C-alpha positions as a printed Julia matrix, in Angstrom:
274×3 Matrix{Float64}:
 57.55   93.73   -5.12
 54.15   94.92   -6.34
 52.1    92.36   -8.28
 49.46   93.53  -10.73
 48.92   90.41  -12.84
 46.66   87.52  -11.75
 48.82   85.31  -13.97
 51.88   85.85  -11.78
 53.28   82.43  -10.66
 53.12   83.44   -6.99
 49.44   84.29   -7.32
 48.72   81.0    -9.06
 50.45   79.18   -6.19
 48.29   80.95   -3.59
 45.16   79.89   -5.48
 46.39   76.29   -5.65
 47.1    76.25   -1.91
 43.59   77.58   -1.24
 41.81   75.04   -3.39
 43.97   71.91   -3.62
 44.62   69.63   -0.66
 47.41   67.77   -2.45
 49.19   71.05   -3.13
 48.92   72.02    0.54
 50.25   68.67    1.7
 53.19   68.77   -0.71
 54.14   72.3     0.31
 53.19   71.82    3.99
 51.62   75.28    3.78
 48.15   76.78    3.91
 46.39   80.12    3.49
 45.04   82.56    6.09
 42.85   85.49    5.07
 40.94   88.12    7.03
 42.26   90.6     9.59
 40.72   88.79   12.58
 42.16   85.45   11.49
 45.53   87.03   10.75
 45.67   88.64   14.2
 44.94   85.37   15.96
 47.47   83.59   13.79
 50.18   86.1    14.7
 49.14   86.11   18.38
 49.78   82.35   18.37
 53.37   82.97   17.28
 53.03   81.7    13.71
 55.61   83.21   11.35
 54.23   83.51    7.79
 56.27   82.39    4.81
 54.59   84.91    2.5
 52.46   88.01    3.11
 50.22   89.57    0.47
 48.94   93.07    1.2
 46.51   95.19   -0.78
 46.92   98.7     0.69
 43.71   99.97   -0.91
 41.66   97.37    0.98
 43.26   97.53    4.44
 40.98   99.3     6.92
 42.45  102.06    9.13
 41.81   99.86   12.18
 44.1    97.22   10.65
 46.92   99.54    9.64
 49.0    98.2    12.54
 48.98   94.71   11.02
 51.2    95.66    8.09
 53.83   97.06   10.45
 53.54   94.05   12.72
 53.95   91.67    9.81
 57.04   93.43    8.5
 58.65   93.09   11.94
 57.85   89.38   12.18
 59.23   88.33    8.84
 62.43   86.32    8.67
 65.07   86.47    5.91
 63.26   83.54    4.29
 59.87   85.3     4.31
 58.36   87.45    1.58
 56.18   90.57    1.9
 54.45   91.51   -1.34
 51.9    94.13   -2.28
 49.16   93.36   -4.79
 46.57   95.29   -6.74
 42.86   95.02   -5.84
 42.31   92.88   -8.94
 45.0    90.44   -7.88
 43.74   90.38   -4.29
 40.28   89.43   -5.58
 41.94   86.42   -7.22
 43.6    85.11   -4.05
 40.92   85.99   -1.47
 37.97   83.63   -1.24
 35.95   86.09    0.85
 35.03   89.56   -0.25
 35.67   91.0     3.22
 39.18   89.69    3.77
 40.56   93.08    4.72
 43.38   93.24    2.2
 45.65   90.69    3.91
 46.47   87.1     2.95
 49.16   84.96    4.56
 50.87   81.75    3.51
 51.86   79.9     6.68
 53.58   76.58    7.43
 51.55   73.71    8.78
 51.11   73.79   12.55
 50.56   70.45   14.28
 50.44   69.12   17.83
 51.13   65.57   18.98
 48.77   63.93   21.47
 51.45   64.03   24.15
 51.91   67.76   23.57
 48.28   68.67   24.31
 48.32   70.98   27.36
 45.97   69.18   29.73
 44.47   71.06   32.66
 44.12   69.62   36.17
 40.66   68.36   35.18
 41.08   67.51   31.48
 38.35   68.54   29.05
 38.76   67.4    25.45
 36.68   66.99   22.32
 37.33   64.16   19.86
 35.85   64.17   16.37
 36.01   61.07   14.21
 35.85   61.37   10.43
 34.44   64.9    10.16
 33.61   65.5     6.52
 32.98   69.25    6.29
 35.6    71.89    7.03
 32.86   74.3     8.11
 31.84   71.91   10.88
 35.42   71.52   12.11
 35.78   75.3    12.14
 32.52   75.73   14.05
 33.6    73.09   16.59
 36.86   74.98   17.1
 34.91   78.18   17.84
 32.8    76.33   20.42
 35.84   74.59   21.9
 37.57   77.93   22.33
 34.5    79.48   23.97
 33.93   76.49   26.26
 37.54   76.4    27.47
 38.35   72.97   26.03
 41.95   71.83   26.5
 42.19   70.58   22.94
 40.55   69.02   19.89
 41.58   65.6    18.61
 40.74   64.56   15.04
 40.87   60.9    14.09
 39.96   58.53   11.24
 40.67   60.97    8.45
 37.89   63.17    7.18
 38.34   66.79    6.29
 41.73   68.44    5.96
 42.56   70.32    9.16
 44.63   72.76    7.1
 41.84   73.6     4.68
 41.54   77.42    4.63
 37.79   76.96    5.14
 38.53   75.47    8.59
 40.49   78.58    9.54
 37.79   80.9     8.18
 34.9    79.03    9.82
 36.79   78.98   13.12
 37.24   82.79   13.0
 40.9    82.19   13.76
 40.34   79.98   16.8
 42.22   77.32   14.85
 45.22   79.1    16.39
 43.89   79.27   19.96
 42.73   75.66   20.44
 45.46   72.98   20.41
 44.61   70.35   17.78
 46.11   66.88   17.45
 45.5    64.23   14.8
 45.94   60.5    15.48
 44.41   57.1    14.57
 41.36   56.05   16.58
 43.09   53.17   18.39
 45.93   55.46   19.46
 43.52   58.08   20.79
 41.57   55.49   22.77
 44.76   54.14   24.36
 46.01   57.67   25.1
 42.8    58.65   26.88
 42.73   55.45   28.94
 46.35   55.9    30.02
 45.43   59.31   31.43
 42.17   58.31   33.08
 40.08   60.49   30.77
 36.57   59.11   30.25
 35.4    58.87   26.64
 31.76   59.96   26.35
 30.46   58.89   22.94
 27.46   60.57   21.33
 25.14   58.3    19.37
 21.41   58.31   18.54
 21.26   54.68   19.72
 22.23   55.44   23.33
 19.62   55.25   26.08
 21.17   57.79   28.47
 20.38   61.43   27.81
 23.5    63.62   27.77
 22.21   65.87   30.55
 21.84   62.91   32.93
 25.43   61.71   32.6
 28.13   62.93   35.0
 30.58   65.02   32.98
 32.35   66.78   35.84
 35.49   64.62   35.89
 38.25   64.24   33.28
 36.29   63.83   30.07
 36.57   63.62   26.3
 33.38   64.27   24.33
 33.48   62.04   21.25
 31.36   62.76   18.16
 31.3    61.14   14.75
 30.99   61.95   11.09
 27.95   63.67    9.62
 27.08   60.66    7.47
 27.99   57.62    9.56
 28.28   58.73   13.18
 30.84   56.98   15.37
 32.58   53.77   14.42
 31.99   50.48   16.23
 35.52   50.83   17.61
 34.63   54.03   19.46
 31.25   52.76   20.64
 32.88   49.65   22.09
 35.64   51.61   23.79
 33.49   54.41   25.23
 33.12   54.71   28.99
 29.57   55.93   28.38
 27.28   56.59   25.43
 24.82   59.46   25.41
 22.09   60.76   23.16
 20.5    64.12   22.46
 16.69   63.88   22.59
 15.04   64.36   19.2
 11.33   65.16   19.19
 10.78   65.68   15.46
 11.25   63.6    12.34
 15.04   64.14   12.18
 17.09   61.55   14.06
 20.18   63.69   14.6
 21.55   67.23   14.62
 24.33   68.8    12.6
 27.75   67.66   13.89
 28.81   71.12   15.03
 25.48   71.73   16.77
 25.54   68.38   18.56
 29.11   68.91   19.7
 28.27   72.41   20.97
 25.4    71.09   23.1
 27.62   68.42   24.64
 30.53   70.75   25.35
 28.33   73.29   27.04
 26.72   70.58   29.14
 30.22   69.92   30.5
 30.55   73.66   31.17
 27.13   73.72   32.88
 27.83   70.72   35.09
 31.29   71.87   36.06
 29.96   75.33   36.84
 27.3    73.86   39.1
 29.87   71.67   40.83
 32.28   74.55   41.34
 29.53   76.78   42.73
 28.52   74.01   45.14
 32.11   73.61   46.31
 32.38   77.35   46.95
 29.17   77.33   48.96
């Protein structure tokens, strides 16, 4: 099927899934756009429910994706071509590469997180902005984190902006969602220390031992961490602020803390080798 009208019901549904959280939750589906994001989605084994291709916009370097997608589709999947005008309606970004997918929700339970021998997790409570969650996923992927845990609501994990901001690492980093009390109990049962970031802490993050099993815990942009997390934390740490601002952007703060774990573990490993 080739779609040339932006008023086509399928096209209207794609737009609703992109912009409306309630629509996504009812359908249990979300939208992936961009060749890099699509590749990482497919590499993770996700089978799309619908594929929208605009041949005029697909770069020669992405020509293999169309063939790959046609091979992955099941009898219940749909592959549709669209005109450039229709693609402009369903793609939020101008550089989406002529490919948009509708995929089912992908979720991981806490118990299904693939923990390494020395667990390294990041927990985010009440994140409000999908761009921050996406940026944290990029950092988590780069830092080799075992998984991301989201708790206490906040932004919609399945918001297409999370996938875009993560550059597709939404599909490479295992992500679980659970209530705060459940996450705290789960970490304790596995001997994973919760290191909570707060401006009110006295210990600087670089002076705290992060070489053992650890979960870095950060809070919402507006309110920081809840009293429940601060009371349950094995340690609280702060990032020194020398200007008038009392805190950094959530994604920036989380990146500093995750890479401090990487730095300390690298130093420890080098010392063990020597």
